[in-house]
C-alpha positions in Angstrom: 26.7 49.2 37.5 25.4 45.9 39.1 23.8 45.6 42.5 25.3 42.6 44.2 23.7 40.8 47.2 25.2 37.4 47.7 22.8 35.5 49.9 24.2 32.1 49.0 27.4 33.1 50.7 25.6 34.8 53.5 23.1 32.0 54.3 25.1 28.8 53.8 28.4 27.6 55.3 31.5 28.0 53.3 34.9 26.3 53.1 37.4 27.6 55.8 40.3 26.6 53.5 41.1 29.7 51.4 43.8 28.0 49.3 42.9 27.0 45.7 44.0 23.4 45.4 42.0 20.3 44.5 40.5 18.7 47.6 37.5 17.1 49.2 35.4 19.9 50.8 33.5 18.8 53.9 30.8 20.6 55.8 30.4 23.4 53.3 28.6 24.4 50.1 31.1 26.8 48.6 34.7 27.7 48.5 36.2 31.2 47.8 38.3 31.2 44.7 39.6 33.9 42.4 39.3 33.5 38.6 42.7 33.1 36.9 43.6 36.2 34.8 43.8 35.8 31.0 46.2 37.3 28.5 44.0 39.4 26.2 40.3 39.4 26.8 38.1 40.4 24.0 34.3 40.5 24.0 33.2 38.8 20.8 29.4 38.5 21.5 26.8 39.4 24.0 23.1 39.1 24.5 21.4 42.5 24.6 18.3 40.9 26.1 20.1 39.5 29.0 22.1 42.7 29.5 18.8 44.7 29.6 17.3 42.3 32.2 20.4 42.9 34.4 20.2 46.6 33.9 23.3 47.0 31.7 23.5 49.2 28.7 25.4 48.1 25.6 28.1 50.6 26.4 28.4 49.2 29.9 28.7 45.6 28.6 31.4 46.6 26.2 33.3 48.8 28.7 36.9 47.8 29.6 35.8 47.5 33.3 33.0 45.0 32.4 35.0 43.0 29.9 37.7 42.6 32.6 35.1 41.4 35.1 33.6 39.0 32.5 37.0 37.5 31.8 38.0 37.0 35.4 40.7 39.7 35.2 39.0 42.0 37.7 36.1 42.3 40.0 33.3 44.9 40.3 32.2 46.4 43.6 30.1 43.8 45.5 31.5 40.8 43.6 32.5 37.8 45.7 33.9 35.0 43.6 33.3 31.4 44.6 32.7 27.8 43.4 30.1 25.4 44.8 30.3 21.9 46.0 28.0 19.1 44.7 28.1 15.5 43.8 26.2 13.5 41.2 25.4 10.3 39.4 27.2 10.2 36.0 26.0 7.7 33.5 24.1 6.0 36.2 27.0 5.6 38.7 27.6 7.6 41.8 30.7 9.8 41.2 31.1 11.4 44.6 32.1 15.0 44.9 32.2 16.9 41.6 31.5 20.6 42.1 32.1 23.7 40.0 35.3 22.4 38.4 35.6 25.2 35.8 32.7 27.5 36.8 33.3 30.4 39.1 30.4 32.5 40.4 30.7 36.2 40.5 27.8 36.6 42.9 24.1 37.3 42.8 22.7 40.6 41.6 19.3 42.3 42.2 18.0 43.4 38.8 16.1 46.7 38.2 12.8 44.7 38.4 14.0 43.2 41.8 14.4 39.8 40.3 17.7 38.0 41.4 20.2 36.4 39.1 23.5 34.6 39.7 26.4 35.3 37.3 28.8 32.5 36.6 31.9 32.4 34.5 32.5 29.1 32.7 36.2 28.5 31.8 37.6 31.0 34.4 40.3 28.7 35.8 40.8 26.0 38.3 38.8 25.7 41.6 39.0 23.3 44.5 36.7 21.1 42.6 38.7 20.9 39.3 40.4 17.6 40.3 43.2 17.3 37.7 41.7 19.7 35.1 42.7 23.2 34.2 39.3 24.9 34.7 39.4 26.4 31.3 37.1 26.2 28.3 37.8 26.3 24.6 36.2 28.6 22.0 34.3 25.9 20.2 32.3 24.8 23.2 31.9 28.3 24.5 30.3 29.4 21.2 28.0 26.5 21.4 27.0 27.2 25.0 26.5 30.9 24.4 24.3 30.4 21.3 22.3 27.5 22.7 21.5 29.3 26.0 19.9 32.1 24.1 18.3 29.9 21.3 16.5 27.8 23.9 15.2 30.9 25.7 13.7 32.3 22.4 12.2 28.9 21.7 10.3 29.3 25.0 12.1 26.6 26.9 13.2 27.1 30.5 17.0 27.6 30.5 20.0 29.3 31.9 21.0 32.4 29.9 24.2 33.7 28.5 25.3 37.4 28.9 28.6 37.3 27.2 31.3 35.4 25.2 34.9 36.5 25.8 37.9 35.2 23.9 40.8 35.0 26.3 43.8 35.3 24.1 45.2 32.1 25.7 45.6 28.7 24.2 43.9 25.7 25.9 45.1 22.2 25.3 42.4 19.6 24.6 42.2 16.1 23.2 39.1 16.7 21.2 38.6 13.0 20.1 40.1 11.3 23.1 42.6 9.7 20.8 45.9 10.8 22.4 46.3 13.8 20.0 45.9 16.8 22.3 46.3 20.1 20.6 46.1 23.8 21.6 42.8 25.6 20.9 41.7 29.2 21.5 40.3 29.7 25.0 37.1 31.5 25.9 34.8 32.3 28.8 30.9 32.4 28.8 29.1 34.4 31.5 26.1 32.3 32.4 23.0 33.8 34.1 20.3 32.1 36.0 18.1 32.7 39.1 20.0 29.8 40.6 22.5 27.2 39.5 21.5 24.8 42.3 21.5 21.2 41.0 20.2 17.8 42.2 23.8 17.0 43.0 24.0 19.8 45.6 21.6 17.8 47.7 23.1 14.4 46.9 26.5 15.2 48.2 25.7 16.0 51.8 23.2 13.1 51.9 25.9 10.7 50.7 28.1 11.9 53.6 25.5 11.7 56.3 25.6 15.5 56.7 21.9 15.7 57.5 21.9 19.1 59.2 23.8 20.6 56.2 21.3 19.0 53.8 18.3 20.3 55.8 19.9 23.8 55.7 20.2 23.7 51.9 16.6 22.5 51.5 15.4 25.3 53.7 17.4 27.9 51.8 16.1 26.6 48.5 12.5 26.6 49.6 12.7 30.1 51.3 14.2 31.8 48.2 12.8 29.9 45.2 9.6 28.1 46.5 8.3 30.5 49.2 4.7 29.6 48.5 5.3 26.3 50.1 6.4 27.7 53.5 2.8 28.1 54.5 2.5 24.3 54.7 3.1 22.4 57.9 6.8 21.7 58.4 6.4 17.9 58.0 4.7 18.4 54.6 6.9 21.0 53.0 9.8 18.9 51.7 7.6 16.3 50.0 5.5 19.1 48.4 8.7 20.8 47.3 10.0 17.6 45.8 6.7 17.1 44.0 7.0 20.5 42.4 10.6 19.9 41.3 9.2 16.7 39.6 6.5 18.7 37.9 8.9 21.3 36.6 11.3 18.7 35.3 8.4 16.9 33.5 7.4 20.1 31.8 11.0 20.7 30.7 11.3 17.2 29.2 8.1 17.7 27.2 9.6 21.0 25.8 12.8 19.2 24.8 10.9 16.6 23.0 8.8 19.2 21.3 11.7 20.8 19.5 13.9 17.8 19.1 16.6 18.9 21.6 19.0 16.3 23.0 21.0 17.3 26.1 23.6 14.6 25.8 24.8 14.5 29.4 21.8 14.2 31.7 23.8 13.3 34.8 22.2 14.4 38.1 24.8 17.2 38.5 23.4 18.6 35.2 19.8 18.8 36.5 18.5 22.1 37.7 16.4 22.3 40.8 14.3 25.0 39.1 13.6 22.9 36.0 15.9 24.8 33.8 18.1 23.5 31.0 21.6 23.7 32.4 25.1 22.8 31.2 25.3 22.9 27.4 28.0 20.3 26.6 27.7 17.8 23.8 24.0 18.7 23.1 22.4 18.5 19.7 19.2 18.9 17.7 17.5 16.0 15.9 18.1 16.3 12.2 16.5 13.2 10.8 14.0 11.8 13.4 15.7 9.1 15.4 14.7 8.4 19.0 18.0 6.5 19.5 20.2 9.4 18.5 22.7 10.8 21.0 25.1 13.7 20.3 27.6 12.5 22.9 30.4 10.3 21.6 30.9 9.1 25.2 27.4 7.8 25.1 27.6 6.3 21.7 27.7 2.7 23.0 24.9 2.7 25.6 22.9 5.6 24.3 21.7 6.2 27.8 21.0 9.9 27.0 19.4 9.4 23.6 16.5 11.6 22.5 13.8 9.1 23.2 15.2 8.1 26.6 15.4 11.6 28.1 12.0 11.5 30.0 12.9 8.2 31.5 16.4 9.4 32.6 14.8 12.5 34.1 12.5 10.4 36.2 15.5 8.2 37.3 17.5 11.3 38.2 14.5 12.6 40.3 14.5 9.2 42.0 18.1 9.9 43.1 17.1 13.3 44.4 14.4 11.5 46.4 16.9 9.1 47.8 18.9 12.1 49.1 15.8 13.6 50.7 14.8 10.3 52.3 17.8 10.8 54.6 15.7 13.6 56.2 13.3 11.0 57.5 10.6 11.9 55.0 8.0 9.1 54.7 8.8 6.9 51.8 5.1 6.9 50.7 5.2 10.7 50.6 8.3 10.8 48.4 6.9 8.2 46.1 3.7 10.1 45.7 5.7 13.2 44.9 7.8 11.3 42.4 4.7 10.0 40.7 3.9 13.6 39.8 6.6 13.4 37.2 4.9 10.7 35.2 1.4 12.2 35.5 2.6 15.7 34.6 4.6 14.4 31.7 1.7 12.5 30.3 -0.4 15.6 30.3 2.3 17.9 28.9 3.5 15.6 26.1 -0.1 15.2 24.9 -0.6 19.0 24.9 2.7 19.5 23.1 2.0 17.0 20.4 -1.6 18.0 20.0 -0.3 21.5 19.2 2.5 20.2 16.9 -0.1 18.2 14.9 -2.7 20.9 15.0 -5.3 19.0 17.0 -7.7 21.1 19.1 -7.3 18.5 21.9 -5.8 15.1 22.4 -7.9 12.2 21.4 -7.4 8.5 20.9 -7.8 8.9 17.1 -5.2 11.7 17.2 -2.9 9.6 19.2 -3.0 6.8 16.6 -2.2 9.3 13.9 0.8 10.7 16.0 2.1 7.2 16.6 1.8 6.3 12.9 3.6 9.5 11.9 6.5 8.8 14.2 6.7 5.2 13.0 7.0 6.3 9.4 9.5 9.0 10.3 11.7 6.6 12.2 11.8 4.2 9.3 13.2 6.8 7.0 15.6 9.8 7.2 13.2 12.6 7.5 14.0 16.0 8.9 11.9 16.5 12.1 11.9 20.3 12.1 11.1 20.7 8.4 8.4 17.9 8.5 6.5 19.6 11.3 6.9 23.1 9.9 5.5 21.9 6.5 2.7 20.0 8.1 0.8 23.2 9.1 0.2 24.3 5.5 0.7 21.0 3.5 -1.9 20.3 0.8 -0.5 17.0 -0.4 2.1 14.5 0.5 4.4 16.1 -2.1 4.9 19.0 0.3 7.1 16.7 2.4 9.5 15.8 -0.3 12.2 18.2 0.8 12.1 16.8 4.3 13.6 13.5 3.1 17.3 13.2 3.2 17.5 10.4 0.7 15.7 10.6 -2.7 15.4 6.9 -2.8 13.5 6.8 0.4 11.1 9.4 -0.8 10.3 7.3 -3.8 9.8 4.1 -1.8 8.0 5.6 1.2 5.9 8.2 -0.6 2.8 6.1 -0.8 2.9 5.1 2.9 3.1 8.8 3.8 0.3 9.6 1.3 -2.0 7.1 3.1 -1.1 8.6 6.5 -1.6 12.2 5.2 -5.0 11.2 4.0 -6.0 10.0 7.5 -4.5 13.1 9.1 -6.1 15.5 6.7 -9.5 13.9 7.3 -9.2 14.4 11.1 -8.0 18.0 10.7 -10.9 18.8 8.3 -13.4 17.5 10.9 -11.8 19.4 13.7 -11.3 22.7 11.8 -14.0 22.9 9.1 -14.0 26.7 8.6 -11.4 29.1 7.2 -11.1 30.8 10.6 -10.6 27.4 12.2 -7.9 26.6 9.7 -6.1 29.9 10.3 -6.2 29.3 14.0 -4.8 25.8 13.5 -1.9 27.0 11.4 -1.1 29.7 13.9 -1.2 27.2 16.7 1.1 24.8 14.8 3.6 27.4 13.8 3.8 28.5 17.4 4.7 25.0 18.4 6.9 24.1 15.5 10.0 26.3 15.0 11.3 27.0 11.5 14.8 27.7 12.9 16.7 25.7 15.5 20.4 25.7 16.3 21.3 22.9 14.0 24.7 21.4 14.8 26.2 22.2 11.4 25.1 25.9 11.7 26.9 26.2 15.1 29.9 24.5 13.6 30.0 26.9 10.7 30.1 29.8 13.2 32.9 28.0 15.1 35.0 27.4 12.0 34.7 31.0 11.0 35.6 32.2 14.5 38.7 30.0 14.5 39.7 31.9 11.3 39.2 35.2 13.0 35.6 36.0 11.8 33.3 36.2 14.8 30.5 37.9 12.9 28.7 34.6 12.2 28.1 34.2 15.9 26.0 37.3 16.1 24.3 36.6 12.8 23.2 33.1 14.0 22.1 34.6 17.3 19.9 37.1 15.4 18.2 34.3 13.5 17.6 32.3 16.6 15.9 35.3 18.3 12.8 34.6 16.1 12.7 30.9 15.7 8.9 30.7 14.9 8.9 33.6 12.3 9.4 33.1 8.6 12.3 35.6 8.4 12.4 36.1 4.6 16.0 36.1 3.3 17.2 33.8 6.0 15.9 30.6 4.5 19.4 29.1 4.4 19.3 28.8 8.2 16.3 26.5 8.0 17.8 24.0 5.5 18.3 20.4 6.5 21.7 19.1 7.3 23.9 19.0 4.2 25.7 15.8 3.2 29.1 17.2 4.1 27.9 17.5 7.7 26.7 14.0 8.1 29.8 12.7 9.8 31.9 15.9 10.3 33.1 16.5 13.9 30.8 19.0 15.6 28.0 18.4 13.1 27.0 14.9 14.1 28.4 13.9 17.4 30.6 15.7 20.0 32.8 14.7 22.8 32.7 16.2 26.3 36.2 17.6 25.7 35.8 21.4 26.0 
């Protein structure tokens, strides 16, 4: 059914202690651990695209054998279950050992096209890295992770994927608002899929402990299997070159987040992928009204460290911490600094490309940059839906085409003339750059390919969650089907492209979320 070949276990040292109890794991990158069985596993959603990539038919995904494996109740031939050790900086502070506290890997498979993917169950029970937690996940957060993993992929953004969503039949106790009122919630497990789940924190932990040989071994493993083109470089140049490529990939990822208005919410170094993937979907969110200072994370509400507009800067800071770890391998400081500088230079190129496409410019120019800055200044001064504004921009004939993007009628009345002046400048530049009907068609197509009509708005996900809590899981698949084609018009599905309704402005799950899941 699946062809397992677990090279992470075969190539890197593991924990000699086979008992599943919370502890500090020294001198190892992984610990063997069995998932904790659940009472009544039920597959409530899966991604046919991911199943196909892995070589699984729909019948195989839905089989009792596979559902048991995807819930942690059984293993398939070749599976070796384990959790990995890593550290991390959380909200800017070193947190020490963290590790897979509620994620258990099922192993690595070789897909029919010979690509490799790791399968990981999130919410499958405690591991040696769970500290005082139960290792479980609740249905609400699992639905959000399942949907967002696939929505981001279809938006064209590098991400981990999700194969399945299983309801466990068990209750999980959580204090959703951190107010002392814990309550039982339905439990669930997501099977996450990625070429690798290696994070910045995997390198930080051995570096913090002075385990230089261990760190060097992990760097070698990562380069050999995920960056093999760099092995041709002289040994003393490889690590800095690899670090520079990680910086470039991360910069490109940040530009893509900014393009669609995605806010991760918990950009700790343990949530940063070494492959430049979006990883760990916790209290994430999409910008509704454009606000660079918005964060979806209630824990971050005071400092707003991980707000939308701060994400590129945080990514650069996190890369600096990865560089600190690599510096313990006696890499020249100048070489590491040169590599880190690739983040800023790459991001500068990518963000200009991204916004040139969003605004329909043939290329970035100083005049276009002024128009972009003016647009964001106006949007930030009013409650204007970012997704709707940009989608309308492609075919707008007058400022009146933006009326429905405003959340407050009063602001539309007071700000309309300012937007009319801006739209006049914008239209003049567009007419100069794209004078013919063919030019205009090409521009509209380019803009619609950069500006999605459908994104996984927080209130849409919450509606699917609320229905699932009432026993109706059909809305999960319905929403997934919409998010499969985010750039298409999808007649009949216009309701999924509507701006946030007033009832969702302050509703839990629709505005901000906690890390409780």
